[in-house]
C-alpha positions in Angstrom: -23.0 -24.1 -229.6 -25.9 -22.3 -227.7 -23.5 -21.5 -224.9 -21.0 -19.9 -227.3 -23.8 -17.9 -229.0 -25.0 -16.6 -225.6 -21.5 -15.7 -224.6 -20.9 -13.8 -227.8 -24.2 -11.8 -227.3 -23.0 -10.9 -223.7 -19.7 -9.7 -225.0 -21.4 -7.7 -227.8 -23.8 -6.1 -225.2 -20.9 -5.0 -223.0 -19.0 -3.7 -226.0 -21.9 -1.6 -227.2 -22.9 -0.2 -223.8 -19.5 -0.1 -222.0 -18.7 0.2 -218.3 -21.4 0.7 -215.8 -21.1 4.4 -215.0 -21.6 4.0 -211.2 -18.9 1.3 -210.9 -16.6 3.3 -213.1 -17.0 6.3 -210.9 -16.1 4.3 -207.8 -12.9 3.0 -209.4 -11.9 6.4 -210.7 -12.5 8.0 -207.3 -10.0 5.6 -205.7 -7.6 5.8 -208.7 -7.0 2.1 -208.8 -7.0 -0.4 -211.7 -9.2 -3.5 -211.6 -12.5 -4.9 -212.5 -15.8 -5.7 -210.8 -18.9 -7.7 -211.7 -22.2 -7.6 -209.9 -25.0 -9.9 -210.9 -28.5 -10.8 -209.5 -29.4 -14.3 -208.7 -31.7 -14.6 -211.7 -29.0 -13.0 -214.0 -31.4 -10.4 -215.2 -29.3 -7.6 -213.7 -25.6 -7.4 -214.5 -23.2 -4.5 -213.9 -19.6 -4.7 -214.9 -16.5 -2.5 -214.9 -13.6 -3.4 -217.2 -15.1 -6.3 -219.1 -11.8 -7.5 -220.5 -10.3 -8.0 -217.0 -13.5 -9.4 -215.6 -13.2 -12.2 -218.2 -9.5 -12.8 -217.5 -8.5 -15.8 -215.4 -6.3 -15.0 -212.5 -5.0 -16.9 -209.5 -7.8 -17.2 -206.9 -5.4 -16.9 -204.0 -7.4 -17.1 -200.7 -10.8 -16.9 -202.4 -10.1 -20.6 -203.0 -10.8 -21.1 -199.3 -14.5 -21.0 -200.3 -14.4 -24.3 -202.2 -11.4 -25.6 -200.2 -13.4 -25.4 -197.0 -16.2 -27.5 -198.5 -13.6 -30.0 -199.8 -11.9 -30.3 -196.4 -15.2 -30.8 -194.6 -16.4 -33.4 -197.1 -13.1 -35.3 -196.9 -13.3 -35.3 -193.1 -9.9 -33.6 -192.5 -11.6 -30.8 -190.4 -14.8 -30.1 -188.7 -16.3 -27.2 -186.8 -15.0 -28.5 -183.4 -11.5 -29.3 -184.5 -8.6 -27.3 -183.0 -5.9 -26.8 -185.6 -2.7 -26.8 -183.6 -0.1 -24.2 -184.4 3.2 -25.7 -185.6 5.2 -23.1 -183.8 6.6 -21.5 -186.9 6.5 -17.7 -186.6 4.9 -16.1 -189.7 4.5 -12.5 -190.8 0.8 -12.3 -189.8 0.6 -12.4 -186.0 -3.0 -13.8 -185.9 -1.7 -17.0 -187.6 0.8 -17.7 -184.8 -1.6 -19.6 -182.6 -4.0 -22.5 -182.6 -7.0 -22.0 -185.0 -10.5 -23.2 -185.5 -12.0 -23.6 -189.0 -13.9 -20.3 -188.6 -10.9 -18.4 -187.5 -8.6 -19.9 -190.1 -11.1 -18.8 -192.8 -11.7 -15.3 -191.5 -7.9 -14.8 -190.8 -7.1 -16.3 -194.2 -4.6 -18.6 -192.5 -2.6 -20.1 -195.3 -0.7 -22.7 -193.3 -4.0 -24.1 -192.0 -5.3 -24.7 -195.5 -1.9 -26.0 -196.6 -2.2 -28.6 -193.8 -5.6 -29.6 -195.1 -4.2 -29.8 -198.7 -1.5 -32.2 -197.7 -4.2 -34.6 -196.3 -6.5 -34.2 -199.3 -3.9 -34.7 -202.0 -3.6 -33.6 -205.7 -5.6 -36.5 -207.1 -8.7 -35.6 -205.1 -8.3 -31.9 -205.8 -8.2 -32.6 -209.5 -11.4 -34.6 -209.3 -13.2 -32.0 -207.2 -12.1 -29.1 -209.5 -13.4 -30.8 -212.6 -16.7 -31.8 -210.8 -17.2 -28.2 -209.6 -16.1 -26.7 -212.9 -14.0 -24.3 -210.9 -11.9 -21.9 -213.1 -9.5 -23.6 -215.4 -9.5 -26.7 -213.0 -5.7 -27.0 -213.0 -3.6 -27.8 -210.0 -0.1 -28.4 -211.3 2.1 -30.5 -209.1 2.3 -28.4 -205.8 -0.5 -29.4 -203.5 0.4 -26.6 -201.1 0.5 -23.7 -203.5 -1.6 -24.4 -206.6 -4.2 -21.8 -205.6 -1.7 -19.2 -204.4 0.9 -18.9 -207.2 0.4 -22.1 -209.1 -1.6 -23.1 -212.1 -5.2 -22.6 -210.9 -6.9 -19.6 -212.4 -10.5 -18.2 -212.2 -12.2 -15.1 -213.7 -14.6 -12.7 -212.0 -17.4 -14.2 -214.1 -16.5 -17.7 -212.9 -16.3 -16.5 -209.3 -19.8 -15.3 -209.5 -21.0 -18.5 -211.2 -19.5 -20.6 -208.5 -20.9 -18.4 -205.7 -24.4 -18.9 -207.2 -23.9 -22.6 -206.8 -22.9 -22.1 -203.2 -26.0 -20.1 -202.5 -28.4 -22.5 -204.2 -26.7 -25.6 -202.7 -26.1 -26.8 -206.3 -22.8 -28.5 -205.3 -21.9 -32.1 -204.5 -21.4 -31.5 -200.8 -23.5 -32.3 -197.7 -25.9 -29.5 -196.8 -24.4 -29.4 -193.3 -21.0 -28.5 -194.9 -22.6 -25.8 -197.1 -24.4 -24.4 -194.1 -21.1 -24.3 -192.2 -19.4 -22.5 -195.0 -22.2 -19.9 -195.3 -22.0 -19.3 -191.6 -18.2 -18.6 -191.6 -18.5 -16.5 -194.7 -20.7 -13.9 -192.9 -18.8 -10.5 -192.7 -21.7 -8.2 -191.9 -25.2 -9.0 -190.7 -27.5 -6.0 -190.5 -31.3 -5.6 -190.2 -31.7 -5.1 -193.9 -28.9 -7.2 -195.4 -26.4 -10.0 -194.8 -23.0 -9.9 -196.5 -20.9 -13.0 -197.1 -17.5 -12.7 -198.6 -13.9 -13.7 -198.8 -10.7 -11.7 -199.6 -7.7 -13.0 -201.6 -4.2 -11.6 -202.4 -2.0 -13.2 -205.1 1.7 -12.2 -205.0 3.3 -14.5 -207.6 7.0 -14.0 -208.5 7.6 -11.9 -211.6 3.9 -11.4 -212.2 1.2 -8.9 -211.4 0.0 -8.8 -207.8 -3.7 -8.7 -207.5 -6.4 -8.7 -204.8 -9.9 -10.2 -204.7 -13.0 -9.6 -202.8 -15.8 -11.9 -203.7 -19.2 -12.8 -202.2 -22.9 -12.2 -202.1 -25.5 -10.0 -200.4 -28.9 -11.0 -199.3 -30.9 -7.7 -199.0 -34.5 -6.4 -199.3 -33.7 -5.8 -203.0 -32.8 -9.5 -203.6 -29.7 -11.6 -203.8 -26.7 -10.2 -205.6 -23.3 -11.7 -206.3 -20.1 -9.8 -206.8 -16.4 -10.3 -207.7 -13.9 -7.5 -207.4 -10.3 -7.7 -208.6 -7.7 -5.0 -208.1 -4.1 -4.6 -209.3 -2.2 -4.3 -206.0 1.3 -2.9 -206.4 1.6 -2.9 -202.6 -0.3 -4.1 -199.5 -1.5 -0.5 -198.9 -4.0 -1.0 -201.7 -5.6 -4.1 -200.0 -8.3 -2.3 -198.0 -9.7 -1.0 -201.2 -10.9 -4.5 -202.2 -13.7 -4.2 -199.7 -14.1 -0.5 -199.7 -14.7 -0.4 -203.5 -17.0 -3.4 -203.4 -19.2 -1.9 -200.7 -19.3 1.5 -202.4 -20.3 0.0 -205.7 -23.0 -2.1 -204.1 -24.4 1.0 -202.4 -24.2 2.9 -205.6 -26.4 0.3 -207.3 -28.9 0.4 -204.4 -28.1 -3.2 -203.2 -26.7 -2.0 -199.8 -28.2 0.8 -197.8 
């Protein structure tokens, strides 16, 4: 009951005060539809653009590689030294058409690598993990290779941020060594004044809206801030805007310099 009351108060607050003007300006400048949520570690600062969409559960696509990496490490189907042998099948992304390490597979968002992990892990274990992690709607459906791509799994921007906070604080049922490994391979930028950890995602389901994600967190002199950006992506040309908009918004709020 208390959780529902707090949620209603949050919705009322956003309804009364509307979009964050700095975030709105960034989206309007790039003329793209989507949503973004930025929240401090303690939850005392929260900035949102397009509240309705930020609450909507959508396919996580390759942002699921964040929990999936932890699951694969915990289940022992991969480690940091393992060479993931290419199966020889030519795919549309050239960097996938070679042997991979875990770090490369994550950074290149190598779908076939994580599908290989998924076949070894199996749906029963995924269902157990998703419920334990309280990740999105926790649904897998029956396709172990695609449930996070165009299957039944869904997650909102708010839920992405909540999960990332658990990653940061090590509040997840995984060995600390595995959490440390994930945090290392999530690093996208490391500057003197901040470190950015993040993951992209792109969902292209049949007969449904295509959307792109950029989710992660920043450790800076101002503090630790978590973000989840979701864009409607009618074509692949929009994809670079996932990161561009996110970084511009973080700078606009003084989180990045």
